[in-house]
N, C-alpha and C positions, 0 to 999 in steps of 0.2 A: 351983480352976484345973486340977487333975488330972482331975477328973471332966469338966469342960468340954472339956478336950483330948481325952479318950477317947470321950466321949459327948455331942457338942454338942446333940443333940435334947433330952436330959434337962434341960439347964440353960437352954434357950431361954426359958422363962417368966421365969427369974430375970434373964436379960440384958435381956429386954424391960422388966421392972419397973425396973431400974436406968436403962435408956435414957429411960423416961418421967420418972423423978425428976431425971435430970441434964439434961434438955432446957432447962428454965428457966435453969439455971446456964450452959449453953452460950450461950443467947441473951444473958444479961447480960454474959458475957465478950466476946462478939463485938460487942456494941452500940457501943462506942467506935470500933472499926475500921470498922464499917458506916457509922456517922455520918460519920467522916472521909472515906470513899470517896464517899458521896452529896454531901457539902458541896463537896469538891474537884471532883467531876464536874459539880455544878451550876454552879459558877463558871467552870469550863473551858468548858462548853457555852454559857454566857452570853457569855463573851468571844469564842468562835468565832462565835456568831450575830451579835454586835454588829459584828465585823469583816466578816463576810459581808454583813450588811445594808448597811454603809457602801459596800462595793465594788459591790454591786448598785445602790444609789442613784447612785453615780458613773457606772456604766455606763448607767443609765437616762437620766441627763442628756445623756450623749454620744449615745445613740441618738435622743433627742428632737431634738437639733440636726441630726443627719444625716437624720432623717425630714422635718424641715422643709425642708432643702435638697432632698431627694428630691421633695417635693411641688412645689417651684418648678420643678424640671427636668421633672417630668411635665406640668405646665401648659405650659411652653415646647414640649415635644415634641408635645403635643396641638395647639397653634396651628400648628406647622410641618406637622404631618400634614394639618390642615385646608387650609393654603395649597397643599400639594402634592397634595391630593385622594387621600391615602393612607389605607387602612383603619385603624380604631382598633386599638391594641395590645391584645392579650388580657391580662386581669388574673387574679389568683389569690386564693383565700381558703384558710385553713388551719384544721385542727382537731387538737389534741393527742390522742394515743393512747398507751397503755402496752403494753409487751411483757409478756405473762403466761405464755408458754410457748415452748419451742423444740423443733424436730424432733430426735429421737434417731437418725434414719436416716443412715447414714454417707454422706457426700458431698452431702447435701441441706442447704441453708441456708434453712429455712422457719421462720418464727416466727408466733405467734398474738397478735393484738391484742384489746383489750377493747372494740372498737367494731365494730358490724356494720351490717346493712342498715337497722335502725331509726334509726341515726344518719346515714343517707345514703351509707354506704360502698357502692361497687360494684366489680365485677371490672375489672381492668386500670387501677385507680386508682393514680396515682403516690404514692410514699411518700418523704418526705424525712427527713433526720436533722439534728442540730444543725449550724448554719452554712449550711443550704441544700443540703448535699450529698445526692445521690441515694442513697436507701437500697434501693429495690426497687419492686415493684409487687404489688398485691393479686391473688391468684390464686383465692381461695375466700371466699365470704361467707355467714354465717349471721345470723339476727336479732340475736344478742348478741355475735358475735365475727367475726373475719376472719383469713385466713392471707395472709402476705406472703412472696414469694420474694425473697431478698436478691440483690444484684448478683453475689455470689460463688458462687451456686448453679450447678452444672454444666450446668443446662438454661436458663440465662438468658444473654441477649446484649442489648447496647444499642449503637446507632451513636453514635460520638463523633467529635470533631475536636480537633486539636492547637491549643491556645490561642495558641501562638507562631507557627505556620506556617499554620494553617488546614487542614492535611492531615486527611482523613477516614479512620476506622478503625472496627473492630468490637471492642468490649470484651466478652469472653466469660468466664463464671465457670469456676473450676477445681475447685470443691468445697472449696477451702481458704479460710479466713476472711480471709486477708491477701494473696491473690494474684489478679490478673486477667491474662488474656492479650489482647494487642492484635493483632488479626489483619487481613488484607487490606492490609498495608503492604508496599510493594515493597522488595526488598533495595536498599540504598544510599540510602534515603530520609533526609531530614534530621530524624532523631529523636535527641534527646540525653537523657542522664540528668537527671532533675528536670523534664522537660516535663509540663505539666498538660493532661489531656484533659477536655473538657466535653461535655455532651450536644449533639448536632447538631440534634435535632428532626426528622430526616428520616423517622423511623418514624411520625410523627404521634401518638405516644403520650407520650413524655417531652418536656417543654418544653425549648427550646433554652437553651444557655449555663448550665446547672447543673453544678457540679463533679462529676466521676466518680472519676478516679484520677490517680496521679502515677507516672511512670516511676522504677523503683528504680535504685539504684547498680549499674552493670554489668548493666542489664537489657536492653540492646540487643545482640543476637547475630545474626550473619550466617553461615549455613552455606553452603559453596561448593556450587553447583549448585542451591540452593534459591531459587526466584524471589521468595519472601516472607521478610521478616525475622521472627525470634522476639523478641518484646518482652514483658517482664513488667512490670506496673505494680501499685502498691499502692493499694487503695481509701482514700479520704480519711475513712473512718469506722472506728472500732473497734467491730465488730459485737458483740463479747463484752461490752463495757461499756455499750452503748446500751440504755436502758430506756424512753426516751420518744422517739416519732417524730411527725412531722407528716403528716397526710393532706391532699392537695392537690386543690382543685376549681378548674376553669377558669371564668372569668367572660368570656363573649363579649360584645362591645359590642352594644347594641340596634340593630335595624334603622334606627331614626330617626337614630342617631349615624353610621351608615355611609352615609346618603344624602349626595350632594354638595350644596353650597350652592346654593339656588335663585337664578335670575337676577333681578336687580332692574330689568330693563329695562321701561318702561311698555308696556301692551298696544297702545297707539296707535302706538308706535314700532317694535313688533316686526315689522310687515309694511309696507313702503313702498307708497304709493298710486301705481298706474300711470296717469298722466295722458296718456301718449302715445296709448293706444288707447281713451281715453274717448269720442272722437268716433265710434267704430265701434259704440257701444251703440245698441240699438234704442230709439226713443222710446216713451213710454207711449201708451196708446190716447187719452187725453184731451188730449194735447199734439199740436201741429201742427208739422211741421218748419219751421224758420225760413226756409230757402232754397227750398222747394218752392212753385211758383206755383199759385195757386187757379184755379178755372174762371171766376171773375168777372174776373180780370185777364188771362185767355188771349186773344190777339188772334184776330179772326174772319177766316177766309180767305174772300176774294171769288172767285166763279167767274171764269175768264178769258173 
C-alpha cells in the first residue's frame, strides 16, 4: 500500500491482476440486485404498457364514434352544397414526420424533419402538431429531410382571427418558444384574456380555422397615444416537447364534382315551336300554294 501510494505506476500490473480476479466475484455479488432491478422494471413496464394500451383503446372507440358522426355531417354538407350550387369543400391528407434536429442559432426557431422531397414534401407546406394546432411551414427541402420554420420564429407571421369575435389580426413570432405578438389590432378593441385565435386563411397558405394561439393573462395592454394595442399570446403547442408532427396536403375536388347538375328538361321541350309565323315560311318547290289560282282557272278577259 505504501509503494502504491508513492509510485502508482509500479503497482499498476498488480492492481490490474487483482481487478481481473475480482471481476467474477463482483458480478456474483451484484447479480441479485441486478435481477431484482430487471424483474421490477419488467413488471412496472408491463403494467404501464397495459394501462396505456387500455387508455388508447378507449380513446380509439371514442374517436371511431366521432368519426362516424363526422361522416354523416360531411354527407349532409355535401348534399346542401349541391342544392345551393356551392363548390365542394377542400379536403386534407396527413403524413407523420419526426423532428430530428433543431437550429442552434439564437432567435431562430427552425427544426429538421426526417421527410423530404422523395416523400412528396414541398416548400411552403403547412405543418401541424398534435390536436391539429398549426406548427409552422416548410422553408427548405432536400431529398431525405426538410426544414420547418415554427410559428414563434421572428421571421414568421400568420393571419389569424378571434374565434369569439371574428376580429382579424397578424400573429408574429418573437424568437421565444412561448410568446407570439398579435399585431394590427386597434386600441380599444374587444380582446380579452383567454381569447383563442385561429388561422383565417386569408394568406391562401394556411387552411382556415386551425388553432394558433391563446391570449395570456394580462396580455392585453394599451399604451396612451398608440393607435394599436400590444397583445401577447401563447402558442397552443409546446415546441420543446414536440417530437412528431403532421405534414398536410390539400385535396381539391375534381372538376367533375365542381360542375353544376345538368338540366333534366327534354330536348323537345327546350325550345318552344313558334306556330305564329309558320304561315310566312316559303313553300317548297314541289308544293303548290293552296290559295294561288292556276292559269286554267283564270277567267278570260273579252275585248270591249
